[in-house]
C-alpha positions as a LaTeX table, in Angstrom:
\begin{tabular}{lrrr}
\hline
Residue & $x$ (\AA) & $y$ (\AA) & $z$ (\AA) \\
\hline
Met1 & 13.11 & $-76.48$ & $-82.80$ \\
Ser2 & 17.05 & $-77.29$ & $-83.36$ \\
Gln3 & 18.43 & $-76.10$ & $-86.66$ \\
Phe4 & 21.83 & $-77.05$ & $-88.52$ \\
Arg5 & 23.76 & $-73.72$ & $-89.68$ \\
Gln6 & 26.56 & $-73.74$ & $-92.19$ \\
Asn7 & 29.51 & $-71.18$ & $-91.93$ \\
Pro8 & 29.73 & $-69.52$ & $-95.62$ \\
Ile9 & 33.58 & $-69.56$ & $-94.97$ \\
Thr10 & 34.88 & $-72.68$ & $-93.92$ \\
Arg11 & 31.61 & $-74.63$ & $-94.90$ \\
Glu12 & 31.69 & $-76.33$ & $-91.11$ \\
Trp13 & 28.31 & $-77.31$ & $-89.45$ \\
Val14 & 27.08 & $-76.52$ & $-86.52$ \\
Leu15 & 23.95 & $-77.22$ & $-84.62$ \\
Ile16 & 21.92 & $-74.62$ & $-82.89$ \\
Ala17 & 19.91 & $-76.44$ & $-80.36$ \\
Pro18 & 18.27 & $-73.72$ & $-78.07$ \\
Asn19 & 15.63 & $-76.07$ & $-76.44$ \\
Arg20 & 18.64 & $-77.61$ & $-74.62$ \\
Ser21 & 19.46 & $-74.25$ & $-72.69$ \\
Gln22 & 18.15 & $-72.11$ & $-69.60$ \\
Arg23 & 18.28 & $-68.65$ & $-70.48$ \\
Pro24 & 20.97 & $-66.92$ & $-71.25$ \\
Asp25 & 22.01 & $-65.25$ & $-68.16$ \\
Asp26 & 21.94 & $-68.77$ & $-66.71$ \\
Phe27 & 25.49 & $-69.15$ & $-68.01$ \\
Ala28 & 26.66 & $-66.67$ & $-65.83$ \\
Gly29 & 29.15 & $-68.29$ & $-63.15$ \\
Glu30 & 31.85 & $-67.08$ & $-60.85$ \\
Pro31 & 34.25 & $-64.28$ & $-61.82$ \\
Val32 & 37.47 & $-65.12$ & $-62.91$ \\
Ile33 & 39.02 & $-62.36$ & $-60.90$ \\
Arg34 & 37.62 & $-62.02$ & $-57.23$ \\
Pro35 & 36.66 & $-58.86$ & $-55.57$ \\
His36 & 39.32 & $-57.34$ & $-53.54$ \\
Thr37 & 42.02 & $-58.55$ & $-55.78$ \\
Pro38 & 45.20 & $-56.32$ & $-55.01$ \\
Asp39 & 46.54 & $-54.01$ & $-58.32$ \\
Ile40 & 50.24 & $-55.70$ & $-57.45$ \\
Leu41 & 50.73 & $-59.16$ & $-56.10$ \\
Asp42 & 54.11 & $-59.41$ & $-54.60$ \\
Ala43 & 54.12 & $-63.09$ & $-55.46$ \\
Cys44 & 52.79 & $-62.62$ & $-59.18$ \\
Val45 & 55.91 & $-63.10$ & $-61.55$ \\
Phe46 & 54.15 & $-60.72$ & $-64.36$ \\
Cys47 & 53.44 & $-57.89$ & $-61.52$ \\
Pro48 & 55.92 & $-54.48$ & $-61.31$ \\
Gly49 & 58.76 & $-55.19$ & $-58.65$ \\
Asn50 & 59.19 & $-58.48$ & $-60.07$ \\
Glu51 & 60.63 & $-57.63$ & $-63.37$ \\
Asn52 & 64.20 & $-59.01$ & $-62.75$ \\
Lys53 & 62.30 & $-62.53$ & $-62.71$ \\
Asn54 & 61.63 & $-62.05$ & $-66.83$ \\
Pro55 & 63.64 & $-60.39$ & $-69.21$ \\
Asp56 & 62.34 & $-57.61$ & $-71.34$ \\
Ile57 & 62.23 & $-57.93$ & $-75.13$ \\
Ala58 & 60.48 & $-54.43$ & $-74.73$ \\
Arg59 & 58.50 & $-52.42$ & $-72.74$ \\
Phe60 & 56.02 & $-49.42$ & $-73.10$ \\
Pro61 & 56.72 & $-46.72$ & $-72.26$ \\
Ala62 & 60.53 & $-47.48$ & $-71.24$ \\
Gly63 & 61.34 & $-47.30$ & $-67.37$ \\
Lys64 & 59.66 & $-48.86$ & $-64.59$ \\
Asn65 & 56.30 & $-47.14$ & $-65.08$ \\
Trp66 & 55.69 & $-49.35$ & $-68.12$ \\
Gln67 & 52.44 & $-50.35$ & $-69.06$ \\
Val68 & 52.94 & $-53.13$ & $-71.31$ \\
Arg69 & 55.89 & $-55.61$ & $-71.25$ \\
Ile70 & 56.89 & $-58.08$ & $-73.72$ \\
Ile71 & 58.88 & $-61.07$ & $-72.20$ \\
Pro72 & 60.02 & $-64.47$ & $-73.55$ \\
Asn73 & 57.63 & $-67.28$ & $-72.41$ \\
Lys74 & 59.75 & $-69.65$ & $-69.79$ \\
Phe75 & 57.11 & $-72.38$ & $-70.65$ \\
Glu76 & 57.59 & $-72.06$ & $-74.35$ \\
Ile77 & 55.61 & $-74.59$ & $-76.59$ \\
Val78 & 58.24 & $-73.42$ & $-79.86$ \\
Ser79 & 61.79 & $-72.35$ & $-79.69$ \\
Asn80 & 64.69 & $-71.93$ & $-82.35$ \\
Ala81 & 65.17 & $-75.70$ & $-82.91$ \\
Pro82 & 66.62 & $-77.33$ & $-86.17$ \\
Ile83 & 64.10 & $-77.42$ & $-89.24$ \\
His84 & 61.97 & $-80.50$ & $-89.95$ \\
Ser85 & 62.41 & $-84.01$ & $-90.80$ \\
Thr86 & 60.61 & $-86.48$ & $-92.55$ \\
Lys87 & 59.97 & $-90.22$ & $-91.96$ \\
Glu88 & 58.74 & $-92.94$ & $-94.72$ \\
Phe89 & 55.33 & $-92.45$ & $-93.65$ \\
Tyr90 & 54.73 & $-90.32$ & $-90.61$ \\
Ile91 & 56.01 & $-86.45$ & $-91.04$ \\
Asn92 & 57.37 & $-84.90$ & $-88.16$ \\
Arg93 & 58.56 & $-80.92$ & $-88.12$ \\
Ser94 & 60.74 & $-79.52$ & $-85.09$ \\
Gly95 & 58.91 & $-76.92$ & $-82.69$ \\
Ile96 & 60.80 & $-74.02$ & $-84.40$ \\
Gly97 & 59.25 & $-70.55$ & $-83.67$ \\
Glu98 & 59.41 & $-67.82$ & $-81.21$ \\
His99 & 56.85 & $-67.54$ & $-78.11$ \\
Glu100 & 56.30 & $-64.36$ & $-76.16$ \\
Val101 & 54.17 & $-62.84$ & $-73.57$ \\
Val102 & 52.70 & $-59.58$ & $-73.74$ \\
Ile103 & 51.98 & $-58.03$ & $-70.34$ \\
Thr104 & 49.84 & $-55.50$ & $-69.22$ \\
Arg105 & 50.18 & $-53.65$ & $-65.54$ \\
Lys106 & 47.63 & $-54.23$ & $-63.36$ \\
His107 & 47.21 & $-57.55$ & $-61.83$ \\
Asn108 & 43.34 & $-57.13$ & $-61.00$ \\
Glu109 & 42.23 & $-55.62$ & $-64.25$ \\
Pro110 & 41.04 & $-57.88$ & $-67.13$ \\
Val111 & 40.95 & $-56.23$ & $-70.60$ \\
Ala112 & 37.22 & $-55.71$ & $-70.20$ \\
Leu113 & 37.94 & $-53.22$ & $-67.05$ \\
Gln114 & 41.44 & $-51.59$ & $-68.82$ \\
Ser115 & 41.30 & $-48.08$ & $-69.61$ \\
Leu116 & 40.88 & $-47.07$ & $-73.57$ \\
Gln117 & 44.56 & $-46.18$ & $-73.58$ \\
Thr118 & 46.15 & $-48.97$ & $-71.94$ \\
Val119 & 43.82 & $-51.46$ & $-74.67$ \\
Glu120 & 45.18 & $-49.06$ & $-77.66$ \\
Leu121 & 48.63 & $-49.47$ & $-76.22$ \\
Thr122 & 48.27 & $-53.01$ & $-75.92$ \\
Leu123 & 47.22 & $-53.17$ & $-79.55$ \\
His124 & 49.90 & $-50.84$ & $-80.66$ \\
Thr125 & 52.40 & $-53.28$ & $-79.21$ \\
Leu126 & 50.76 & $-56.17$ & $-80.83$ \\
Arg127 & 51.01 & $-54.91$ & $-84.11$ \\
Gln128 & 54.70 & $-53.52$ & $-83.89$ \\
Arg129 & 55.79 & $-56.87$ & $-82.50$ \\
Tyr130 & 54.12 & $-58.53$ & $-85.54$ \\
Leu131 & 55.97 & $-56.86$ & $-87.94$ \\
Asp132 & 59.28 & $-57.34$ & $-86.08$ \\
Leu133 & 58.86 & $-61.03$ & $-86.15$ \\
Ala134 & 57.50 & $-61.18$ & $-89.70$ \\
Ala135 & 60.51 & $-59.26$ & $-90.62$ \\
His136 & 62.43 & $-62.21$ & $-89.86$ \\
Gly137 & 61.22 & $-64.12$ & $-93.02$ \\
Ala138 & 59.29 & $-66.96$ & $-94.29$ \\
Gln139 & 60.51 & $-69.47$ & $-91.36$ \\
His140 & 57.76 & $-67.51$ & $-89.28$ \\
Ala141 & 55.10 & $-68.76$ & $-91.86$ \\
Tyr142 & 52.07 & $-67.63$ & $-89.26$ \\
Ile143 & 52.28 & $-65.64$ & $-86.37$ \\
Glu144 & 49.24 & $-66.12$ & $-84.16$ \\
Met145 & 48.45 & $-63.37$ & $-81.25$ \\
Phe146 & 45.74 & $-64.43$ & $-78.37$ \\
His147 & 44.52 & $-63.52$ & $-74.85$ \\
Asn148 & 43.15 & $-66.67$ & $-72.30$ \\
His149 & 41.07 & $-65.25$ & $-69.53$ \\
Gly150 & 40.46 & $-67.79$ & $-66.84$ \\
Arg151 & 41.80 & $-71.11$ & $-65.76$ \\
Asp152 & 38.95 & $-72.76$ & $-67.66$ \\
Ala153 & 40.48 & $-70.97$ & $-71.09$ \\
Gly154 & 43.74 & $-72.18$ & $-70.30$ \\
Ala155 & 45.43 & $-69.37$ & $-68.50$ \\
Ser156 & 47.49 & $-70.35$ & $-66.05$ \\
Leu157 & 48.21 & $-67.08$ & $-64.12$ \\
Ile158 & 45.12 & $-64.67$ & $-63.50$ \\
His159 & 47.42 & $-61.49$ & $-64.36$ \\
Pro160 & 46.09 & $-60.37$ & $-67.53$ \\
His161 & 48.35 & $-61.19$ & $-70.75$ \\
Tyr162 & 48.87 & $-61.83$ & $-74.38$ \\
Gln163 & 50.83 & $-64.65$ & $-76.15$ \\
Ile164 & 52.31 & $-64.51$ & $-79.52$ \\
Ile165 & 53.75 & $-67.69$ & $-80.89$ \\
Thr166 & 55.28 & $-67.91$ & $-84.38$ \\
Leu167 & 54.56 & $-71.23$ & $-86.18$ \\
Pro168 & 56.59 & $-72.72$ & $-89.19$ \\
Met169 & 53.38 & $-73.42$ & $-91.08$ \\
Val170 & 49.94 & $-72.32$ & $-91.60$ \\
Pro171 & 47.34 & $-73.71$ & $-88.98$ \\
Lys172 & 44.35 & $-75.64$ & $-90.49$ \\
Ala173 & 41.84 & $-73.03$ & $-88.80$ \\
Ala174 & 43.66 & $-70.17$ & $-90.88$ \\
His175 & 44.09 & $-72.27$ & $-93.76$ \\
Glu176 & 40.22 & $-73.27$ & $-94.03$ \\
Glu177 & 39.54 & $-69.63$ & $-93.47$ \\
Ile178 & 41.66 & $-68.45$ & $-96.34$ \\
Ala179 & 40.72 & $-71.16$ & $-98.52$ \\
Gly180 & 37.40 & $-70.66$ & $-98.28$ \\
Ser181 & 37.47 & $-67.13$ & $-98.90$ \\
His182 & 39.29 & $-67.73$ & $-102.04$ \\
Asp183 & 36.83 & $-70.21$ & $-103.27$ \\
Tyr184 & 34.05 & $-67.53$ & $-102.17$ \\
Tyr185 & 35.99 & $-64.93$ & $-104.25$ \\
Arg186 & 36.32 & $-66.89$ & $-107.37$ \\
His187 & 32.52 & $-67.68$ & $-107.43$ \\
His188 & 31.15 & $-64.25$ & $-106.44$ \\
Gly189 & 33.84 & $-61.76$ & $-107.01$ \\
Val190 & 33.67 & $-60.25$ & $-103.90$ \\
Cys191 & 34.94 & $-60.80$ & $-100.36$ \\
Val192 & 32.88 & $-63.16$ & $-97.97$ \\
Tyr193 & 33.52 & $-60.97$ & $-95.15$ \\
Cys194 & 32.32 & $-58.04$ & $-96.64$ \\
Asp195 & 29.46 & $-59.84$ & $-97.94$ \\
Met196 & 28.66 & $-61.08$ & $-94.20$ \\
Ile197 & 29.07 & $-57.57$ & $-93.01$ \\
Lys198 & 26.17 & $-56.20$ & $-95.56$ \\
Glu199 & 23.60 & $-59.39$ & $-94.27$ \\
Glu200 & 24.15 & $-58.57$ & $-91.01$ \\
Lys201 & 24.04 & $-54.52$ & $-91.11$ \\
Ala202 & 20.60 & $-55.47$ & $-93.12$ \\
Leu203 & 18.97 & $-58.32$ & $-90.72$ \\
Glu204 & 20.53 & $-56.54$ & $-87.50$ \\
Asp205 & 19.34 & $-59.42$ & $-85.17$ \\
Arg206 & 22.77 & $-60.43$ & $-84.46$ \\
Val207 & 24.64 & $-57.21$ & $-84.39$ \\
Ile208 & 25.44 & $-55.92$ & $-80.88$ \\
His209 & 27.08 & $-52.51$ & $-81.66$ \\
Glu210 & 28.83 & $-50.67$ & $-84.68$ \\
Thr211 & 31.54 & $-48.22$ & $-84.69$ \\
Gln212 & 32.37 & $-45.97$ & $-87.63$ \\
Asp213 & 35.12 & $-48.69$ & $-88.76$ \\
Phe214 & 34.21 & $-52.00$ & $-87.22$ \\
Ile215 & 31.13 & $-54.23$ & $-86.46$ \\
Ile216 & 30.66 & $-56.31$ & $-83.43$ \\
Phe217 & 28.24 & $-59.21$ & $-84.00$ \\
Glu218 & 27.31 & $-63.05$ & $-83.28$ \\
Pro219 & 28.29 & $-64.89$ & $-86.18$ \\
Tyr220 & 25.56 & $-67.05$ & $-87.97$ \\
Ala221 & 26.80 & $-70.19$ & $-87.27$ \\
Ala222 & 28.13 & $-69.56$ & $-83.77$ \\
Arg223 & 30.15 & $-72.62$ & $-82.72$ \\
Phe224 & 29.67 & $-71.62$ & $-78.72$ \\
Pro225 & 27.15 & $-69.82$ & $-76.77$ \\
Phe226 & 28.06 & $-66.15$ & $-76.91$ \\
Glu227 & 30.92 & $-66.41$ & $-79.37$ \\
Thr228 & 31.49 & $-62.78$ & $-80.59$ \\
Trp229 & 33.07 & $-61.75$ & $-83.73$ \\
Leu230 & 34.84 & $-58.06$ & $-84.37$ \\
Val231 & 35.34 & $-57.31$ & $-87.94$ \\
Pro232 & 36.88 & $-54.02$ & $-89.81$ \\
Lys233 & 34.19 & $-52.42$ & $-92.22$ \\
Lys234 & 36.62 & $-51.57$ & $-94.58$ \\
His235 & 38.19 & $-54.56$ & $-96.41$ \\
Ser236 & 41.82 & $-55.35$ & $-95.48$ \\
Ala237 & 43.55 & $-59.03$ & $-95.29$ \\
Asn238 & 46.04 & $-57.86$ & $-92.89$ \\
Phe239 & 45.79 & $-56.95$ & $-88.79$ \\
Glu240 & 49.63 & $-55.23$ & $-89.07$ \\
Lys241 & 48.32 & $-53.14$ & $-91.30$ \\
Ile242 & 45.76 & $-51.63$ & $-89.50$ \\
Ser243 & 45.95 & $-47.54$ & $-88.83$ \\
Asp244 & 46.60 & $-45.50$ & $-85.81$ \\
Gln245 & 43.27 & $-44.19$ & $-85.81$ \\
Asp246 & 41.70 & $-47.71$ & $-86.33$ \\
Ile247 & 43.46 & $-49.17$ & $-83.84$ \\
Thr248 & 41.89 & $-46.52$ & $-81.48$ \\
Gln249 & 38.09 & $-47.88$ & $-83.00$ \\
Leu250 & 39.34 & $-51.18$ & $-82.37$ \\
Ala251 & 40.37 & $-51.01$ & $-79.06$ \\
Phe252 & 36.86 & $-49.07$ & $-78.27$ \\
Ala253 & 35.16 & $-52.07$ & $-79.89$ \\
Leu254 & 37.18 & $-54.85$ & $-77.96$ \\
Lys255 & 36.61 & $-53.20$ & $-74.53$ \\
Leu256 & 32.82 & $-52.67$ & $-75.70$ \\
Ala257 & 32.36 & $-56.29$ & $-76.20$ \\
Leu258 & 34.52 & $-57.69$ & $-73.47$ \\
Gly259 & 32.51 & $-55.44$ & $-71.46$ \\
Gln260 & 29.12 & $-56.58$ & $-72.34$ \\
Leu261 & 30.32 & $-60.06$ & $-71.62$ \\
Tyr262 & 31.96 & $-59.14$ & $-68.18$ \\
Ala263 & 28.84 & $-57.72$ & $-67.06$ \\
Lys264 & 26.31 & $-59.79$ & $-68.53$ \\
Leu265 & 27.94 & $-63.38$ & $-67.67$ \\
Ser266 & 29.77 & $-62.23$ & $-64.41$ \\
Asp267 & 33.29 & $-62.22$ & $-66.29$ \\
Pro268 & 33.26 & $-65.43$ & $-67.79$ \\
Pro269 & 36.61 & $-67.33$ & $-68.49$ \\
Leu270 & 37.34 & $-66.81$ & $-72.36$ \\
Asn271 & 39.50 & $-66.58$ & $-75.27$ \\
Phe272 & 39.93 & $-64.06$ & $-77.79$ \\
Tyr273 & 42.50 & $-64.62$ & $-81.12$ \\
Phe274 & 43.37 & $-62.37$ & $-84.37$ \\
His275 & 43.30 & $-64.20$ & $-87.73$ \\
Thr276 & 45.04 & $-62.53$ & $-90.42$ \\
Leu277 & 46.58 & $-63.31$ & $-93.89$ \\
Pro278 & 50.16 & $-64.63$ & $-93.37$ \\
Ala279 & 52.73 & $-61.98$ & $-94.16$ \\
His280 & 54.70 & $-64.09$ & $-96.53$ \\
Ala281 & 54.84 & $-65.12$ & $-99.93$ \\
Glu282 & 52.51 & $-67.99$ & $-100.94$ \\
His283 & 49.75 & $-65.48$ & $-100.50$ \\
Ser284 & 49.08 & $-63.79$ & $-103.63$ \\
Ala285 & 47.00 & $-60.48$ & $-104.92$ \\
Tyr286 & 44.23 & $-62.51$ & $-104.88$ \\
Asp287 & 44.24 & $-63.70$ & $-101.38$ \\
Gln288 & 44.64 & $-59.61$ & $-100.54$ \\
Lys289 & 41.13 & $-59.41$ & $-102.40$ \\
Ser290 & 39.32 & $-62.45$ & $-100.76$ \\
Tyr291 & 40.49 & $-62.63$ & $-97.11$ \\
His292 & 39.25 & $-60.23$ & $-94.34$ \\
Trp293 & 41.21 & $-59.95$ & $-90.96$ \\
His294 & 39.19 & $-60.24$ & $-87.98$ \\
Leu295 & 38.99 & $-60.96$ & $-84.02$ \\
Thr296 & 36.79 & $-63.72$ & $-82.33$ \\
Ile297 & 35.97 & $-63.95$ & $-78.94$ \\
Leu298 & 35.03 & $-67.41$ & $-76.98$ \\
Pro299 & 33.52 & $-67.41$ & $-73.68$ \\
Arg300 & 33.81 & $-70.78$ & $-71.90$ \\
Thr301 & 30.85 & $-71.49$ & $-71.09$ \\
Thr302 & 29.89 & $-75.17$ & $-72.56$ \\
Ile303 & 32.01 & $-78.16$ & $-72.43$ \\
Trp304 & 32.14 & $-80.87$ & $-75.70$ \\
Gly305 & 30.73 & $-84.18$ & $-75.19$ \\
Gly306 & 30.80 & $-87.33$ & $-77.37$ \\
Phe307 & 28.58 & $-86.27$ & $-80.22$ \\
Glu308 & 31.13 & $-83.18$ & $-80.76$ \\
Tyr309 & 33.88 & $-85.11$ & $-80.55$ \\
Ala310 & 32.60 & $-87.66$ & $-83.03$ \\
Thr311 & 31.34 & $-85.67$ & $-85.63$ \\
Gly312 & 33.39 & $-82.12$ & $-85.16$ \\
Ile313 & 29.75 & $-80.53$ & $-85.32$ \\
Pro314 & 29.35 & $-78.14$ & $-82.25$ \\
Ile315 & 26.00 & $-78.14$ & $-80.14$ \\
Asn316 & 25.26 & $-74.43$ & $-79.54$ \\
Pro317 & 22.75 & $-74.17$ & $-76.92$ \\
Val318 & 22.19 & $-70.38$ & $-77.36$ \\
Ser319 & 21.04 & $-68.97$ & $-80.65$ \\
Pro320 & 23.20 & $-65.92$ & $-81.90$ \\
Glu321 & 19.96 & $-64.23$ & $-82.15$ \\
Gln322 & 19.20 & $-64.79$ & $-78.43$ \\
Ala323 & 22.63 & $-64.06$ & $-77.49$ \\
Ala324 & 23.00 & $-60.84$ & $-79.36$ \\
Lys325 & 19.45 & $-59.91$ & $-77.80$ \\
Phe326 & 20.93 & $-60.56$ & $-74.34$ \\
Leu327 & 24.20 & $-58.75$ & $-74.90$ \\
Lys328 & 22.95 & $-55.44$ & $-76.11$ \\
\hline
\end{tabular}
């Protein structure tokens, strides 16, 4: 029987409808990166040998044997433009911000198959770049870091890369999480994510894996089949404050979660992204106590229809409990 479930953070509803689906392994499709794809492709603008086509912001390590590079996005969706203007009825704002690409070296190596050292170096790079951009001041109200894998997940190039986009406002999705966490803390005196971790550890049926510092689980109100969350066990509102030791743990957890999806769903298209408390000012010490940064992985295995667009209620044909059992 189908079941409506509510996200305890945002209060949004989803409809879990497993009777609409086949078995979980029926969601496996064609792999994003085909067998025999080379390590380096001469025609790829992100590959070693084509560095002159994209000027560096930074590379790690320095020199021609880099493993991670940061470049400006040639097809930026935001730029250093003048600030906003307001009309009598409609409001608009110039697309001010930075749009950067973080590239890993090998053309044929999705994050799931990268070495622990490569994933760790990439996370170090993201943390440092976040700090660099946050230092520019409140003009960067929110900094979003994300990864698209496969054309069905919005990746225009196969070569593995992350994107960093700064925004002049806090986007709705992040704002609703922050506000929902704030409200939960006001009523219960504890972080909703910390309570969620306790609940998932007690029930166990949605947990995929735990490390010393992170838990990987399918959320109770998963919007999509195999939606997966990585959450630090220790309370922390800000990703950029993560320790070097925890970056190593996060790299391991991310590789494990992506590796399971890669193996069980045949390298599916997917997105993953970070949600963290904005670095700047309007967020109080109260928000530091109530919010909890996390990483969300969204395999792109289903397509929204009229019901989802009309109501805003996702239909998930694979229960989180089924998904966790399948991925373990």
